PyMOL Python script that loads the backbone (N, CA, C, O; Angstrom):
from pymol import cmd

cmd.read_pdbstr("""\
ATOM      1  N   UNK A   1      -9.195  -1.005   0.078  1.00  0.00           N
ATOM      2  CA  UNK A   1      -8.313   0.110  -0.205  1.00  0.00           C
ATOM      3  C   UNK A   1      -8.154   0.214  -1.718  1.00  0.00           C
ATOM      4  O   UNK A   1      -8.321  -0.770  -2.438  1.00  0.00           O
ATOM      5  N   UNK A   2      -7.833   1.399  -2.185  1.00  0.00           N
ATOM      6  CA  UNK A   2      -7.620   1.632  -3.609  1.00  0.00           C
ATOM      7  C   UNK A   2      -6.198   1.262  -3.994  1.00  0.00           C
ATOM      8  O   UNK A   2      -5.232   1.725  -3.388  1.00  0.00           O
ATOM      9  N   UNK A   3      -6.086   0.412  -5.021  1.00  0.00           N
ATOM     10  CA  UNK A   3      -4.778   0.007  -5.540  1.00  0.00           C
ATOM     11  C   UNK A   3      -4.759   0.330  -7.027  1.00  0.00           C
ATOM     12  O   UNK A   3      -5.713   0.029  -7.744  1.00  0.00           O
ATOM     13  N   UNK A   4      -3.685   0.938  -7.485  1.00  0.00           N
ATOM     14  CA  UNK A   4      -3.537   1.298  -8.884  1.00  0.00           C
ATOM     15  C   UNK A   4      -3.150   0.077  -9.704  1.00  0.00           C
ATOM     16  O   UNK A   4      -2.219  -0.650  -9.355  1.00  0.00           O
ATOM     17  N   UNK A   5      -3.881  -0.142 -10.809  1.00  0.00           N
ATOM     18  CA  UNK A   5      -3.583  -1.236 -11.737  1.00  0.00           C
ATOM     19  C   UNK A   5      -3.331  -0.619 -13.109  1.00  0.00           C
ATOM     20  O   UNK A   5      -3.544   0.580 -13.285  1.00  0.00           O
ATOM     21  N   UNK A   6      -2.886  -1.402 -14.077  1.00  0.00           N
ATOM     22  CA  UNK A   6      -2.691  -0.859 -15.423  1.00  0.00           C
ATOM     23  C   UNK A   6      -3.975  -0.315 -16.054  1.00  0.00           C
ATOM     24  O   UNK A   6      -3.920   0.381 -17.068  1.00  0.00           O
ATOM     25  N   UNK A   7      -5.120  -0.628 -15.464  1.00  0.00           N
ATOM     26  CA  UNK A   7      -6.407  -0.176 -15.995  1.00  0.00           C
ATOM     27  C   UNK A   7      -7.026   0.926 -15.149  1.00  0.00           C
ATOM     28  O   UNK A   7      -8.160   1.336 -15.396  1.00  0.00           O
ATOM     29  N   UNK A   8      -6.290   1.407 -14.153  1.00  0.00           N
ATOM     30  CA  UNK A   8      -6.801   2.432 -13.244  1.00  0.00           C
ATOM     31  C   UNK A   8      -6.890   1.868 -11.836  1.00  0.00           C
ATOM     32  O   UNK A   8      -6.376   0.786 -11.552  1.00  0.00           O
ATOM     33  N   UNK A   9      -7.542   2.609 -10.967  1.00  0.00           N
ATOM     34  CA  UNK A   9      -7.658   2.183  -9.574  1.00  0.00           C
ATOM     35  C   UNK A   9      -8.722   1.107  -9.431  1.00  0.00           C
ATOM     36  O   UNK A   9      -9.741   1.117 -10.122  1.00  0.00           O
ATOM     37  N   UNK A  10      -8.466   0.197  -8.531  1.00  0.00           N
ATOM     38  CA  UNK A  10      -9.446  -0.822  -8.198  1.00  0.00           C
ATOM     39  C   UNK A  10      -9.463  -0.994  -6.683  1.00  0.00           C
ATOM     40  O   UNK A  10      -8.456  -0.779  -6.009  1.00  0.00           O
ATOM     41  N   UNK A  11     -10.598  -1.377  -6.172  1.00  0.00           N
ATOM     42  CA  UNK A  11     -10.762  -1.557  -4.735  1.00  0.00           C
ATOM     43  C   UNK A  11     -10.515  -3.024  -4.405  1.00  0.00           C
ATOM     44  O   UNK A  11     -11.127  -3.919  -4.988  1.00  0.00           O
ATOM     45  N   UNK A  12      -9.609  -3.251  -3.462  1.00  0.00           N
ATOM     46  CA  UNK A  12      -9.319  -4.606  -3.005  1.00  0.00           C
ATOM     47  C   UNK A  12      -9.240  -4.618  -1.485  1.00  0.00           C
ATOM     48  O   UNK A  12      -8.839  -3.632  -0.868  1.00  0.00           O
ATOM     49  N   UNK A  13      -9.623  -5.732  -0.890  1.00  0.00           N
ATOM     50  CA  UNK A  13      -9.421  -5.844   0.550  1.00  0.00           C
ATOM     51  C   UNK A  13      -7.925  -6.020   0.834  1.00  0.00           C
ATOM     52  O   UNK A  13      -7.268  -6.869   0.231  1.00  0.00           O
ATOM     53  N   UNK A  14      -7.407  -5.230   1.732  1.00  0.00           N
ATOM     54  CA  UNK A  14      -5.988  -5.316   2.098  1.00  0.00           C
ATOM     55  C   UNK A  14      -5.927  -5.720   3.563  1.00  0.00           C
ATOM     56  O   UNK A  14      -6.278  -4.955   4.462  1.00  0.00           O
ATOM     57  N   UNK A  15      -5.473  -6.935   3.768  1.00  0.00           N
ATOM     58  CA  UNK A  15      -5.417  -7.468   5.121  1.00  0.00           C
ATOM     59  C   UNK A  15      -3.993  -7.328   5.663  1.00  0.00           C
ATOM     60  O   UNK A  15      -3.009  -7.575   4.965  1.00  0.00           O
ATOM     61  N   UNK A  16      -3.923  -6.941   6.877  1.00  0.00           N
ATOM     62  CA  UNK A  16      -2.637  -6.867   7.548  1.00  0.00           C
ATOM     63  C   UNK A  16      -1.997  -5.493   7.462  1.00  0.00           C
ATOM     64  O   UNK A  16      -2.064  -4.810   6.440  1.00  0.00           O
ATOM     65  N   UNK A  17      -1.383  -5.118   8.556  1.00  0.00           N
ATOM     66  CA  UNK A  17      -0.766  -3.793   8.638  1.00  0.00           C
ATOM     67  C   UNK A  17       0.444  -3.678   7.718  1.00  0.00           C
ATOM     68  O   UNK A  17       0.757  -2.583   7.253  1.00  0.00           O
ATOM     69  N   UNK A  18       1.126  -4.782   7.448  1.00  0.00           N
ATOM     70  CA  UNK A  18       2.302  -4.742   6.580  1.00  0.00           C
ATOM     71  C   UNK A  18       1.903  -4.307   5.167  1.00  0.00           C
ATOM     72  O   UNK A  18       2.560  -3.449   4.579  1.00  0.00           O
ATOM     73  N   UNK A  19       0.835  -4.890   4.618  1.00  0.00           N
ATOM     74  CA  UNK A  19       0.379  -4.515   3.284  1.00  0.00           C
ATOM     75  C   UNK A  19      -0.180  -3.093   3.263  1.00  0.00           C
ATOM     76  O   UNK A  19       0.059  -2.348   2.312  1.00  0.00           O
ATOM     77  N   UNK A  20      -0.916  -2.717   4.298  1.00  0.00           N
ATOM     78  CA  UNK A  20      -1.455  -1.345   4.352  1.00  0.00           C
ATOM     79  C   UNK A  20      -0.321  -0.331   4.417  1.00  0.00           C
ATOM     80  O   UNK A  20      -0.377   0.714   3.768  1.00  0.00           O
ATOM     81  N   UNK A  21       0.699  -0.639   5.194  1.00  0.00           N
ATOM     82  CA  UNK A  21       1.858   0.242   5.298  1.00  0.00           C
ATOM     83  C   UNK A  21       2.591   0.328   3.958  1.00  0.00           C
ATOM     84  O   UNK A  21       2.983   1.413   3.528  1.00  0.00           O
ATOM     85  N   UNK A  22       2.774  -0.821   3.300  1.00  0.00           N
ATOM     86  CA  UNK A  22       3.437  -0.843   1.994  1.00  0.00           C
ATOM     87  C   UNK A  22       2.672   0.018   0.991  1.00  0.00           C
ATOM     88  O   UNK A  22       3.280   0.778   0.238  1.00  0.00           O
ATOM     89  N   UNK A  23       1.344  -0.095   0.978  1.00  0.00           N
ATOM     90  CA  UNK A  23       0.539   0.700   0.056  1.00  0.00           C
ATOM     91  C   UNK A  23       0.657   2.186   0.374  1.00  0.00           C
ATOM     92  O   UNK A  23       0.732   3.006  -0.541  1.00  0.00           O
ATOM     93  N   UNK A  24       0.676   2.538   1.631  1.00  0.00           N
ATOM     94  CA  UNK A  24       0.845   3.936   2.016  1.00  0.00           C
ATOM     95  C   UNK A  24       2.190   4.487   1.566  1.00  0.00           C
ATOM     96  O   UNK A  24       2.268   5.613   1.073  1.00  0.00           O
ATOM     97  N   UNK A  25       3.246   3.701   1.735  1.00  0.00           N
ATOM     98  CA  UNK A  25       4.577   4.131   1.307  1.00  0.00           C
ATOM     99  C   UNK A  25       4.644   4.259  -0.211  1.00  0.00           C
ATOM    100  O   UNK A  25       5.242   5.198  -0.736  1.00  0.00           O
ATOM    101  N   UNK A  26       4.025   3.309  -0.913  1.00  0.00           N
ATOM    102  CA  UNK A  26       3.980   3.369  -2.377  1.00  0.00           C
ATOM    103  C   UNK A  26       3.229   4.625  -2.835  1.00  0.00           C
ATOM    104  O   UNK A  26       3.679   5.321  -3.746  1.00  0.00           O
ATOM    105  N   UNK A  27       2.110   4.906  -2.217  1.00  0.00           N
ATOM    106  CA  UNK A  27       1.331   6.088  -2.602  1.00  0.00           C
ATOM    107  C   UNK A  27       2.102   7.379  -2.341  1.00  0.00           C
ATOM    108  O   UNK A  27       1.992   8.330  -3.115  1.00  0.00           O
ATOM    109  N   UNK A  28       2.878   7.422  -1.263  1.00  0.00           N
ATOM    110  CA  UNK A  28       3.718   8.600  -1.006  1.00  0.00           C
ATOM    111  C   UNK A  28       4.765   8.748  -2.104  1.00  0.00           C
ATOM    112  O   UNK A  28       5.001   9.853  -2.592  1.00  0.00           O
ATOM    113  N   UNK A  29       5.395   7.638  -2.496  1.00  0.00           N
ATOM    114  CA  UNK A  29       6.390   7.678  -3.577  1.00  0.00           C
ATOM    115  C   UNK A  29       5.725   8.102  -4.886  1.00  0.00           C
ATOM    116  O   UNK A  29       6.306   8.860  -5.662  1.00  0.00           O
ATOM    117  N   UNK A  30       4.521   7.620  -5.127  1.00  0.00           N
ATOM    118  CA  UNK A  30       3.789   7.986  -6.339  1.00  0.00           C
ATOM    119  C   UNK A  30       3.460   9.479  -6.348  1.00  0.00           C
ATOM    120  O   UNK A  30       3.590  10.133  -7.383  1.00  0.00           O
ATOM    121  N   UNK A  31       3.044  10.010  -5.225  1.00  0.00           N
ATOM    122  CA  UNK A  31       2.764  11.457  -5.141  1.00  0.00           C
ATOM    123  C   UNK A  31       4.034  12.268  -5.409  1.00  0.00           C
ATOM    124  O   UNK A  31       3.994  13.277  -6.112  1.00  0.00           O
ATOM    125  N   UNK A  32       5.161  11.820  -4.845  1.00  0.00           N
ATOM    126  CA  UNK A  32       6.433  12.520  -5.081  1.00  0.00           C
ATOM    127  C   UNK A  32       6.800  12.470  -6.563  1.00  0.00           C
ATOM    128  O   UNK A  32       7.270  13.463  -7.118  1.00  0.00           O
ATOM    129  N   UNK A  33       6.589  11.328  -7.202  1.00  0.00           N
ATOM    130  CA  UNK A  33       6.861  11.192  -8.635  1.00  0.00           C
ATOM    131  C   UNK A  33       5.973  12.135  -9.438  1.00  0.00           C
ATOM    132  O   UNK A  33       6.437  12.777 -10.379  1.00  0.00           O
ATOM    133  N   UNK A  34       4.704  12.219  -9.071  1.00  0.00           N
ATOM    134  CA  UNK A  34       3.778  13.109  -9.782  1.00  0.00           C
ATOM    135  C   UNK A  34       4.206  14.573  -9.668  1.00  0.00           C
ATOM    136  O   UNK A  34       3.983  15.365 -10.584  1.00  0.00           O
ATOM    137  N   UNK A  35       4.819  14.925  -8.540  1.00  0.00           N
ATOM    138  CA  UNK A  35       5.293  16.305  -8.352  1.00  0.00           C
ATOM    139  C   UNK A  35       6.664  16.531  -8.977  1.00  0.00           C
ATOM    140  O   UNK A  35       7.155  17.660  -8.999  1.00  0.00           O
ATOM    141  N   UNK A  36       7.290  15.466  -9.486  1.00  0.00           N
ATOM    142  CA  UNK A  36       8.594  15.591 -10.112  1.00  0.00           C
ATOM    143  C   UNK A  36       9.729  15.791  -9.135  1.00  0.00           C
ATOM    144  O   UNK A  36      10.750  16.388  -9.474  1.00  0.00           O
ATOM    145  N   UNK A  37       9.557  15.299  -7.937  1.00  0.00           N
ATOM    146  CA  UNK A  37      10.589  15.484  -6.918  1.00  0.00           C
ATOM    147  C   UNK A  37      11.811  14.609  -7.210  1.00  0.00           C
ATOM    148  O   UNK A  37      11.674  13.488  -7.699  1.00  0.00           O
ATOM    149  N   UNK A  38      12.999  15.124  -6.910  1.00  0.00           N
ATOM    150  CA  UNK A  38      14.224  14.344  -7.119  1.00  0.00           C
ATOM    151  C   UNK A  38      14.193  13.050  -6.313  1.00  0.00           C
ATOM    152  O   UNK A  38      13.777  13.038  -5.155  1.00  0.00           O
ATOM    153  N   UNK A  39      14.639  11.960  -6.940  1.00  0.00           N
ATOM    154  CA  UNK A  39      14.716  10.671  -6.264  1.00  0.00           C
ATOM    155  C   UNK A  39      13.430   9.870  -6.271  1.00  0.00           C
ATOM    156  O   UNK A  39      13.414   8.731  -5.805  1.00  0.00           O
ATOM    157  N   UNK A  40      12.356  10.436  -6.787  1.00  0.00           N
ATOM    158  CA  UNK A  40      11.068   9.734  -6.761  1.00  0.00           C
ATOM    159  C   UNK A  40      11.079   8.487  -7.641  1.00  0.00           C
ATOM    160  O   UNK A  40      10.459   7.481  -7.293  1.00  0.00           O
ATOM    161  N   UNK A  41      11.782   8.541  -8.784  1.00  0.00           N
ATOM    162  CA  UNK A  41      11.867   7.359  -9.648  1.00  0.00           C
ATOM    163  C   UNK A  41      12.498   6.196  -8.886  1.00  0.00           C
ATOM    164  O   UNK A  41      12.040   5.058  -8.992  1.00  0.00           O
ATOM    165  N   UNK A  42      13.536   6.481  -8.129  1.00  0.00           N
ATOM    166  CA  UNK A  42      14.215   5.437  -7.343  1.00  0.00           C
ATOM    167  C   UNK A  42      13.310   4.897  -6.242  1.00  0.00           C
ATOM    168  O   UNK A  42      13.304   3.699  -5.959  1.00  0.00           O
ATOM    169  N   UNK A  43      12.549   5.792  -5.627  1.00  0.00           N
ATOM    170  CA  UNK A  43      11.614   5.357  -4.592  1.00  0.00           C
ATOM    171  C   UNK A  43      10.593   4.385  -5.167  1.00  0.00           C
ATOM    172  O   UNK A  43      10.294   3.358  -4.558  1.00  0.00           O
ATOM    173  N   UNK A  44      10.059   4.712  -6.340  1.00  0.00           N
ATOM    174  CA  UNK A  44       9.095   3.819  -6.987  1.00  0.00           C
ATOM    175  C   UNK A  44       9.748   2.498  -7.363  1.00  0.00           C
ATOM    176  O   UNK A  44       9.145   1.439  -7.191  1.00  0.00           O
ATOM    177  N   UNK A  45      10.971   2.547  -7.872  1.00  0.00           N
ATOM    178  CA  UNK A  45      11.675   1.335  -8.290  1.00  0.00           C
ATOM    179  C   UNK A  45      11.856   0.358  -7.126  1.00  0.00           C
ATOM    180  O   UNK A  45      11.929  -0.853  -7.337  1.00  0.00           O
ATOM    181  N   UNK A  46      11.927   0.875  -5.915  1.00  0.00           N
ATOM    182  CA  UNK A  46      12.093   0.015  -4.742  1.00  0.00           C
ATOM    183  C   UNK A  46      10.891  -0.898  -4.526  1.00  0.00           C
ATOM    184  O   UNK A  46      10.996  -1.893  -3.808  1.00  0.00           O
ATOM    185  N   UNK A  47       9.754  -0.577  -5.133  1.00  0.00           N
ATOM    186  CA  UNK A  47       8.541  -1.381  -4.981  1.00  0.00           C
ATOM    187  C   UNK A  47       8.387  -2.413  -6.100  1.00  0.00           C
ATOM    188  O   UNK A  47       7.393  -3.138  -6.130  1.00  0.00           O
ATOM    189  N   UNK A  48       9.342  -2.490  -7.009  1.00  0.00           N
ATOM    190  CA  UNK A  48       9.243  -3.410  -8.136  1.00  0.00           C
ATOM    191  C   UNK A  48       9.034  -4.848  -7.652  1.00  0.00           C
ATOM    192  O   UNK A  48       9.779  -5.348  -6.810  1.00  0.00           O
ATOM    193  N   UNK A  49       8.012  -5.497  -8.198  1.00  0.00           N
ATOM    194  CA  UNK A  49       7.701  -6.874  -7.856  1.00  0.00           C
ATOM    195  C   UNK A  49       6.891  -7.053  -6.586  1.00  0.00           C
ATOM    196  O   UNK A  49       6.483  -8.172  -6.275  1.00  0.00           O
ATOM    197  N   UNK A  50       6.649  -5.987  -5.846  1.00  0.00           N
ATOM    198  CA  UNK A  50       5.888  -6.090  -4.604  1.00  0.00           C
ATOM    199  C   UNK A  50       4.392  -6.046  -4.890  1.00  0.00           C
ATOM    200  O   UNK A  50       3.944  -5.422  -5.851  1.00  0.00           O
ATOM    201  N   UNK A  51       3.638  -6.718  -4.041  1.00  0.00           N
ATOM    202  CA  UNK A  51       2.192  -6.785  -4.210  1.00  0.00           C
ATOM    203  C   UNK A  51       1.465  -6.289  -2.975  1.00  0.00           C
ATOM    204  O   UNK A  51       1.980  -6.323  -1.858  1.00  0.00           O
ATOM    205  N   UNK A  52       0.239  -5.824  -3.221  1.00  0.00           N
ATOM    206  CA  UNK A  52      -0.692  -5.472  -2.153  1.00  0.00           C
ATOM    207  C   UNK A  52      -2.055  -5.996  -2.579  1.00  0.00           C
ATOM    208  O   UNK A  52      -2.510  -5.718  -3.689  1.00  0.00           O
ATOM    209  N   UNK A  53      -2.700  -6.744  -1.715  1.00  0.00           N
ATOM    210  CA  UNK A  53      -4.001  -7.292  -2.043  1.00  0.00           C
ATOM    211  C   UNK A  53      -3.979  -8.188  -3.270  1.00  0.00           C
ATOM    212  O   UNK A  53      -4.975  -8.286  -3.987  1.00  0.00           O
ATOM    213  N   UNK A  54      -2.850  -8.840  -3.516  1.00  0.00           N
ATOM    214  CA  UNK A  54      -2.718  -9.725  -4.660  1.00  0.00           C
ATOM    215  C   UNK A  54      -2.417  -9.017  -5.970  1.00  0.00           C
ATOM    216  O   UNK A  54      -2.330  -9.666  -7.011  1.00  0.00           O
ATOM    217  N   UNK A  55      -2.256  -7.698  -5.941  1.00  0.00           N
ATOM    218  CA  UNK A  55      -1.967  -6.917  -7.149  1.00  0.00           C
ATOM    219  C   UNK A  55      -0.550  -6.378  -7.086  1.00  0.00           C
ATOM    220  O   UNK A  55      -0.113  -5.875  -6.051  1.00  0.00           O
ATOM    221  N   UNK A  56       0.163  -6.484  -8.192  1.00  0.00           N
ATOM    222  CA  UNK A  56       1.531  -5.988  -8.265  1.00  0.00           C
ATOM    223  C   UNK A  56       1.528  -4.473  -8.392  1.00  0.00           C
ATOM    224  O   UNK A  56       0.809  -3.912  -9.218  1.00  0.00           O
ATOM    225  N   UNK A  57       2.330  -3.818  -7.572  1.00  0.00           N
ATOM    226  CA  UNK A  57       2.430  -2.357  -7.610  1.00  0.00           C
ATOM    227  C   UNK A  57       3.149  -1.918  -8.881  1.00  0.00           C
ATOM    228  O   UNK A  57       4.144  -2.525  -9.278  1.00  0.00           O
ATOM    229  N   UNK A  58       2.653  -0.879  -9.509  1.00  0.00           N
ATOM    230  CA  UNK A  58       3.210  -0.382 -10.764  1.00  0.00           C
ATOM    231  C   UNK A  58       4.417   0.499 -10.481  1.00  0.00           C
ATOM    232  O   UNK A  58       4.338   1.462  -9.718  1.00  0.00           O
ATOM    233  N   UNK A  59       5.539   0.153 -11.111  1.00  0.00           N
ATOM    234  CA  UNK A  59       6.755   0.952 -10.957  1.00  0.00           C
ATOM    235  C   UNK A  59       7.277   1.459 -12.297  1.00  0.00           C
ATOM    236  O   UNK A  59       8.223   2.246 -12.331  1.00  0.00           O
ATOM    237  N   UNK A  60       6.684   1.026 -13.383  1.00  0.00           N
ATOM    238  CA  UNK A  60       7.083   1.452 -14.726  1.00  0.00           C
ATOM    239  C   UNK A  60       6.616   2.894 -14.938  1.00  0.00           C
ATOM    240  O   UNK A  60       5.417   3.153 -15.040  1.00  0.00           O
ATOM    241  N   UNK A  61       7.568   3.830 -15.003  1.00  0.00           N
ATOM    242  CA  UNK A  61       7.200   5.244 -15.091  1.00  0.00           C
ATOM    243  C   UNK A  61       6.508   5.585 -16.413  1.00  0.00           C
ATOM    244  O   UNK A  61       5.731   6.538 -16.472  1.00  0.00           O
ATOM    245  N   UNK A  62       6.778   4.827 -17.463  1.00  0.00           N
ATOM    246  CA  UNK A  62       6.067   5.070 -18.730  1.00  0.00           C
ATOM    247  C   UNK A  62       4.592   4.710 -18.588  1.00  0.00           C
ATOM    248  O   UNK A  62       3.721   5.451 -19.043  1.00  0.00           O
ATOM    249  N   UNK A  63       4.318   3.581 -17.960  1.00  0.00           N
ATOM    250  CA  UNK A  63       2.928   3.192 -17.712  1.00  0.00           C
ATOM    251  C   UNK A  63       2.259   4.184 -16.770  1.00  0.00           C
ATOM    252  O   UNK A  63       1.109   4.566 -16.984  1.00  0.00           O
ATOM    253  N   UNK A  64       2.967   4.600 -15.736  1.00  0.00           N
ATOM    254  CA  UNK A  64       2.413   5.582 -14.805  1.00  0.00           C
ATOM    255  C   UNK A  64       2.107   6.902 -15.521  1.00  0.00           C
ATOM    256  O   UNK A  64       1.083   7.530 -15.253  1.00  0.00           O
ATOM    257  N   UNK A  65       2.987   7.319 -16.424  1.00  0.00           N
ATOM    258  CA  UNK A  65       2.749   8.557 -17.182  1.00  0.00           C
ATOM    259  C   UNK A  65       1.500   8.412 -18.050  1.00  0.00           C
ATOM    260  O   UNK A  65       0.710   9.350 -18.157  1.00  0.00           O
ATOM    261  N   UNK A  66       1.317   7.243 -18.669  1.00  0.00           N
ATOM    262  CA  UNK A  66       0.113   7.006 -19.465  1.00  0.00           C
ATOM    263  C   UNK A  66      -1.145   7.049 -18.602  1.00  0.00           C
ATOM    264  O   UNK A  66      -2.155   7.625 -19.004  1.00  0.00           O
ATOM    265  N   UNK A  67      -1.087   6.442 -17.420  1.00  0.00           N
ATOM    266  CA  UNK A  67      -2.222   6.478 -16.506  1.00  0.00           C
ATOM    267  C   UNK A  67      -2.502   7.897 -16.034  1.00  0.00           C
ATOM    268  O   UNK A  67      -3.657   8.301 -15.897  1.00  0.00           O
ATOM    269  N   UNK A  68      -1.437   8.645 -15.789  1.00  0.00           N
ATOM    270  CA  UNK A  68      -1.577  10.059 -15.379  1.00  0.00           C
ATOM    271  C   UNK A  68      -2.276  10.850 -16.480  1.00  0.00           C
ATOM    272  O   UNK A  68      -3.213  11.603 -16.214  1.00  0.00           O
ATOM    273  N   UNK A  69      -1.812  10.673 -17.724  1.00  0.00           N
ATOM    274  CA  UNK A  69      -2.410  11.384 -18.858  1.00  0.00           C
ATOM    275  C   UNK A  69      -3.876  11.024 -19.045  1.00  0.00           C
ATOM    276  O   UNK A  69      -4.675  11.852 -19.483  1.00  0.00           O
ATOM    277  N   UNK A  70      -4.226   9.787 -18.713  1.00  0.00           N
ATOM    278  CA  UNK A  70      -5.609   9.332 -18.860  1.00  0.00           C
ATOM    279  C   UNK A  70      -6.479   9.705 -17.663  1.00  0.00           C
ATOM    280  O   UNK A  70      -7.667   9.383 -17.627  1.00  0.00           O
ATOM    281  N   UNK A  71      -5.881  10.386 -16.680  1.00  0.00           N
ATOM    282  CA  UNK A  71      -6.641  10.803 -15.506  1.00  0.00           C
ATOM    283  C   UNK A  71      -6.957   9.667 -14.552  1.00  0.00           C
ATOM    284  O   UNK A  71      -7.910   9.761 -13.778  1.00  0.00           O
ATOM    285  N   UNK A  72      -6.176   8.594 -14.589  1.00  0.00           N
ATOM    286  CA  UNK A  72      -6.434   7.422 -13.761  1.00  0.00           C
ATOM    287  C   UNK A  72      -5.713   7.441 -12.416  1.00  0.00           C
ATOM    288  O   UNK A  72      -5.966   6.595 -11.558  1.00  0.00           O
ATOM    289  N   UNK A  73      -4.819   8.405 -12.237  1.00  0.00           N
ATOM    290  CA  UNK A  73      -4.103   8.479 -10.959  1.00  0.00           C
ATOM    291  C   UNK A  73      -4.671   9.652 -10.171  1.00  0.00           C
ATOM    292  O   UNK A  73      -4.372  10.817 -10.435  1.00  0.00           O
ATOM    293  N   UNK A  74      -5.491   9.305  -9.204  1.00  0.00           N
ATOM    294  CA  UNK A  74      -6.081  10.325  -8.341  1.00  0.00           C
ATOM    295  C   UNK A  74      -6.381   9.660  -7.013  1.00  0.00           C
ATOM    296  O   UNK A  74      -7.303   8.850  -6.914  1.00  0.00           O
ATOM    297  N   UNK A  75      -5.621   9.993  -6.009  1.00  0.00           N
ATOM    298  CA  UNK A  75      -5.772   9.338  -4.723  1.00  0.00           C
ATOM    299  C   UNK A  75      -6.410  10.266  -3.697  1.00  0.00           C
ATOM    300  O   UNK A  75      -5.843  10.522  -2.635  1.00  0.00           O
ATOM    301  N   UNK A  76      -7.595  10.765  -4.030  1.00  0.00           N
ATOM    302  CA  UNK A  76      -8.343  11.565  -3.060  1.00  0.00           C
ATOM    303  C   UNK A  76      -8.626  10.723  -1.821  1.00  0.00           C
ATOM    304  O   UNK A  76      -8.545  11.206  -0.691  1.00  0.00           O
ATOM    305  N   UNK A  77      -8.955   9.468  -2.051  1.00  0.00           N
ATOM    306  CA  UNK A  77      -9.270   8.550  -0.962  1.00  0.00           C
ATOM    307  C   UNK A  77      -8.367   7.336  -1.055  1.00  0.00           C
ATOM    308  O   UNK A  77      -8.402   6.609  -2.048  1.00  0.00           O
ATOM    309  N   UNK A  78      -7.568   7.114  -0.041  1.00  0.00           N
ATOM    310  CA  UNK A  78      -6.757   5.906   0.013  1.00  0.00           C
ATOM    311  C   UNK A  78      -7.645   4.715   0.368  1.00  0.00           C
ATOM    312  O   UNK A  78      -7.506   3.625  -0.187  1.00  0.00           O
ATOM    313  N   UNK A  79      -8.555   4.952   1.304  1.00  0.00           N
ATOM    314  CA  UNK A  79      -9.460   3.904   1.730  1.00  0.00           C
ATOM    315  C   UNK A  79     -10.744   4.017   0.943  1.00  0.00           C
ATOM    316  O   UNK A  79     -11.191   5.120   0.629  1.00  0.00           O
ATOM    317  N   UNK A  80     -11.333   2.900   0.627  1.00  0.00           N
ATOM    318  CA  UNK A  80     -12.579   2.880  -0.113  1.00  0.00           C
ATOM    319  C   UNK A  80     -13.639   2.222   0.754  1.00  0.00           C
ATOM    320  O   UNK A  80     -13.361   1.269   1.483  1.00  0.00           O
ATOM    321  N   UNK A  81     -14.847   2.738   0.668  1.00  0.00           N
ATOM    322  CA  UNK A  81     -15.944   2.157   1.403  1.00  0.00           C
ATOM    323  C   UNK A  81     -16.648   1.147   0.527  1.00  0.00           C
ATOM    324  O   UNK A  81     -17.091   1.470  -0.575  1.00  0.00           O
ATOM    325  N   UNK A  82     -16.750  -0.056   1.009  1.00  0.00           N
ATOM    326  CA  UNK A  82     -17.489  -1.081   0.286  1.00  0.00           C
ATOM    327  C   UNK A  82     -18.957  -0.927   0.630  1.00  0.00           C
ATOM    328  O   UNK A  82     -19.296  -0.457   1.716  1.00  0.00           O
ATOM    329  N   UNK A  83     -19.822  -1.314  -0.278  1.00  0.00           N
ATOM    330  CA  UNK A  83     -21.269  -1.159  -0.062  1.00  0.00           C
ATOM    331  C   UNK A  83     -21.674  -1.795   1.260  1.00  0.00           C
ATOM    332  O   UNK A  83     -21.335  -2.939   1.563  1.00  0.00           O
ATOM    333  N   UNK A  84     -22.409  -1.010   2.030  1.00  0.00           N
ATOM    334  CA  UNK A  84     -22.953  -1.522   3.272  1.00  0.00           C
ATOM    335  C   UNK A  84     -22.061  -1.330   4.489  1.00  0.00           C
ATOM    336  O   UNK A  84     -22.413  -1.783   5.578  1.00  0.00           O
ATOM    337  N   UNK A  85     -20.930  -0.681   4.339  1.00  0.00           N
ATOM    338  CA  UNK A  85     -20.087  -0.487   5.525  1.00  0.00           C
ATOM    339  C   UNK A  85     -18.886   0.352   5.230  1.00  0.00           C
ATOM    340  O   UNK A  85     -18.584   0.668   4.079  1.00  0.00           O
ATOM    341  N   UNK A  86     -18.195   0.713   6.301  1.00  0.00           N
ATOM    342  CA  UNK A  86     -17.003   1.533   6.161  1.00  0.00           C
ATOM    343  C   UNK A  86     -15.768   0.705   6.329  1.00  0.00           C
ATOM    344  O   UNK A  86     -14.657   1.229   6.243  1.00  0.00           O
TER     345      UNK A  86
END
""", "prot")
cmd.dss("prot")
cmd.show_as("cartoon", "prot")
cmd.util.cbc("prot")
cmd.orient("prot")
């Protein structure tokens, strides 16, 4: 699955429904933040310190804004296909 890092998106294996669900909820909060919806900052803050696939989820809105400006936040595909399989 694609996980956002300070350097952009990276593909990591995400085992377990709990982590997949957490990543889905984080991505929904991130989309709301990108649209400027009320309360989105608080939604993102709720993920502070949480990890998925061994990577800490980004909740710093300044870092997220920098990644947005650099074109690094684009979740066309939540799931990523690894070479040789789906």
